[in-house]
C-alpha positions as CSV (number, residue, x, y, z in Angstrom):
1,M,-165.9,-163.3,135.5
2,I,-167.5,-163.0,132.2
3,L,-166.6,-159.0,132.1
4,Y,-163.0,-160.3,132.7
5,F,-163.3,-162.5,129.2
6,F,-164.4,-160.3,127.0
7,E,-162.3,-157.3,127.8
8,H,-158.7,-159.8,127.7
9,S,-159.5,-161.6,124.4
10,L,-160.3,-158.7,122.4
11,N,-156.8,-156.9,123.2
12,S,-154.4,-157.5,120.7
13,E,-151.4,-156.9,122.9
14,P,-149.6,-160.4,124.0
15,F,-151.0,-162.1,127.4
16,K,-147.6,-163.6,128.4
17,K,-144.9,-161.8,128.5
18,Q,-141.1,-163.0,127.3
19,I,-138.6,-162.2,129.9
20,W,-136.1,-165.0,129.2
21,R,-135.7,-165.3,125.4
22,R,-133.5,-162.1,124.6
23,K,-134.1,-160.7,121.1
24,H,-131.2,-160.0,118.8
25,P,-131.1,-158.6,114.9
26,K,-130.9,-160.8,112.4
27,T,-126.8,-161.9,112.0
28,Y,-127.1,-164.1,108.6
29,T,-128.8,-163.8,105.4
30,I,-129.3,-167.3,102.9
31,L,-128.8,-166.0,99.4
32,D,-131.5,-166.8,96.0
33,F,-128.6,-167.4,94.4
34,I,-126.5,-170.9,94.1
35,Y,-122.8,-170.9,95.4
36,K,-120.9,-174.5,95.2
37,D,-117.3,-173.2,96.8
38,Y,-118.1,-174.2,100.8
39,N,-115.5,-176.6,100.7
40,L,-112.9,-173.6,99.0
41,G,-113.7,-170.8,101.7
42,F,-115.3,-167.9,102.6
43,E,-115.1,-164.6,101.1
44,I,-115.0,-161.2,103.0
45,Q,-118.1,-158.8,101.3
46,S,-116.3,-156.2,100.8
47,N,-115.1,-153.8,97.8
48,P,-113.7,-155.5,96.0
49,K,-114.7,-159.0,97.8
50,I,-112.0,-160.7,99.1
51,F,-112.1,-165.0,98.9
52,V,-110.0,-166.2,101.1
53,S,-109.4,-170.0,101.3
54,W,-109.6,-172.3,104.3
55,D,-105.9,-173.1,104.3
56,T,-104.7,-169.6,104.4
57,T,-102.5,-169.5,108.0
58,Y,-102.8,-167.4,111.1
59,N,-100.3,-165.2,109.6
60,A,-101.9,-164.3,106.3
61,L,-105.2,-163.6,108.0
62,K,-103.8,-161.6,110.2
63,D,-102.1,-159.4,107.7
64,L,-105.4,-158.8,105.9
65,E,-106.8,-155.5,105.9
66,H,-110.3,-156.9,106.7
67,V,-109.6,-157.9,110.1
68,F,-109.2,-156.4,113.5
69,F,-108.7,-158.0,117.0
70,E,-110.6,-157.5,119.8
71,T,-110.1,-159.3,123.8
72,S,-113.1,-161.7,125.0
73,P,-114.4,-161.2,128.1
74,Y,-111.9,-164.2,129.2
75,N,-108.7,-162.5,127.9
76,Q,-108.5,-164.6,124.6
77,K,-107.6,-163.0,121.4
78,L,-110.1,-163.1,119.0
79,L,-110.0,-162.2,115.0
80,K,-112.9,-160.3,113.6
81,F,-113.7,-159.2,110.4
82,K,-115.0,-155.9,109.3
83,Y,-117.6,-156.8,107.0
84,P,-119.8,-159.6,106.3
85,V,-118.5,-162.9,105.5
86,R,-120.2,-165.8,102.5
87,I,-119.8,-169.0,103.4
88,G,-121.8,-170.9,100.3
89,N,-125.4,-169.5,100.1
90,V,-125.1,-167.8,103.6
91,I,-123.6,-164.4,104.4
92,L,-122.9,-164.2,108.0
93,N,-122.5,-161.5,109.9
94,T,-120.4,-162.3,113.3
95,F,-118.0,-164.7,112.1
96,Q,-114.6,-165.3,114.0
97,A,-111.8,-166.9,115.1
98,Y,-109.7,-167.4,118.2
99,F,-106.5,-166.5,117.8
100,D,-104.8,-168.0,120.4
101,N,-103.5,-170.5,119.2
102,P,-99.1,-171.1,119.4
103,R,-98.0,-171.9,116.1
104,T,-99.4,-169.2,113.6
105,D,-97.6,-171.0,110.4
106,V,-101.3,-173.2,110.1
107,P,-104.4,-172.6,109.1
108,V,-107.3,-171.6,111.5
109,L,-109.0,-175.1,112.2
110,H,-112.2,-173.3,114.5
111,Y,-113.9,-170.3,113.3
112,Y,-117.4,-170.0,114.4
113,C,-120.5,-167.6,114.2
114,D,-123.6,-166.3,116.7
115,C,-126.5,-167.0,114.5
116,Y,-130.0,-165.1,115.4
117,N,-133.3,-164.3,113.7
118,D,-135.3,-161.6,114.5
119,S,-137.7,-163.4,116.3
120,G,-135.4,-164.5,119.4
121,N,-136.1,-168.1,118.7
122,D,-134.7,-171.6,117.7
123,G,-135.7,-170.6,113.5
124,S,-132.2,-169.3,112.6
125,Y,-131.2,-173.1,113.8
126,F,-133.4,-174.4,111.1
127,D,-133.2,-172.2,108.4
128,L,-129.3,-172.8,108.1
129,K,-130.1,-176.3,108.7
130,H,-132.0,-176.4,105.9
131,V,-129.7,-174.6,103.6
132,L,-126.5,-176.8,104.5
133,S,-128.4,-179.8,104.0
134,H,-129.6,-179.1,100.4
135,D,-126.4,-177.3,99.2
136,V,-123.7,-179.7,101.3
137,I,-125.4,-183.0,101.5
138,N,-125.4,-184.9,98.3
139,D,-128.3,-187.0,97.8
140,D,-126.5,-189.8,96.8
141,D,-125.0,-190.1,100.5
142,F,-128.8,-191.5,101.7
C-alpha cells in the first residue's frame, strides 16, 4: 500500500480523466483598449473594418460581402461572418444570427455566439460577465 502511494504521488499526470468536458479553442478575446460603442452596433474585423449598426435590416446584412449563409442541422438558415466581430471590448469569433425571419425589412433581433475558453470550463462566463458588467452597467445604477 505504501509503495502504491509513493508511486502515484510522484506521478506528474492527473489522476482523473475528464471524459465529460470537451475542449474547444478559445472563441473570444477581451481587448485592453476601452470602447464605449456597445449601444451603437458591432464592427466586422475585416480589412478595412466595417461598423454595422444594431438597426441594420436583414436585407442590408445579406448584401454585405463579409457574410455567408449555412444551413443548421435543424434546417435553419444561419447568417455567419467571415471575420471576427468586435462588440465593445470583446472580439467574438463565432458571432452569428438565425436568418429565418419572414420579414427581411426589419433589424435582426437575435444574434448569438458560442463563447469558450481554453480550459473548457465556465471561466468564459466569468470573463465576459466581468467585462460586460464593468463596461455596460453604470456604477450609479446600484
